N, C-alpha and C positions, 0 to 999 in steps of 0.2 A: 339249263336244267328244266325250265318249264316246258320246252319243246319235247324233252324226253318223257315227261309226265303226260303231256297231251298225246304223244304217240302211243304210250302204253294204254291209255284209256281208249283211244281209237281201236287198238287191237282187241281190247276187252269187249268193246261194243260189237265189233265185227265177228268175234268168236262166240258171242252170246253170253258172256259173263254178265253183262248188263243188258237187260232186255228192254224193248220199247215200253215207255211209260214207267220205267223203274227209276226210283230216286237214286241219285249218286251220293256218295259220302259227303258230309259237310266239309267245307274248306278247312275248318279247324281240325276236325277228326282225321282227315286224310293227311294233313300236315303233321300231326302228331304221330301217325302210323309210320310215315316214311321219313320223319325227322328233317323236314324242311320248313321254311318260313311260310306262313299262310298266304302271303302275297304271291309266292311262287305258284301255289295251287290256284289262286285267283286268276293269274295270267294264263295258266293252262286251260282253266274253265272258260275264260273269255275267248280264247282261240277256238275252242271246240264249239262254243255258241256261235261265233262268226261263221264257222264252217257249216252250221245247221245240224250238228250232231246232238246237241243238248239244248234245252231251253229252261229258262227260269220260270217258275210258277210262284207268284207272289205269296209269301207266307208258307209255302210248302217245300221249297228247295229247288234243286236242279234235277231235271229228268231227261232221260234218253228220248229222243224224238222217234217218230214212226220210222220203221225200217226203210221205207222207200226213199225218204229224204236222206237217211244215213248212207244208204247204198250209193246214191248219186254223189254225195260229198266224198265218199271213200274212193269212188272211181276217179273223180277229179284229182284227188290227192295222188293216186297211183300214176295217172298220166303226167302230172307235174314232176313226180319223182323220176320217171323214165326220161323225161326231157332234160331234167337237171343232170342226171347221170350221163346222158349223151353229150351235153355241153361240156361237162368236166372232162370226159374222155377226149373230146375234140381239142380242148385247151391243152391237155397234157401231151397230145401227139403233135401239136403245132410247134 
């Protein structure tokens, strides 16, 4: 579930729903909006932070990082997705 949430936020960042330096919804608020456990949101946010798409600013919340870093992370994710799809296709045809 947290991967789906992270994926949706990635798409929202890429499409400009969330702009650079814009604060993301709090973990609690987003959890209430989509009816999931706040820990699930935390896992999604942790994944996005590891990817360099968002950053925590002490006392202020979680923010979308500068586009240049987000673009690089998004490109890496796309490459990984293509490679994974290729590996799955190869496994299915073997």
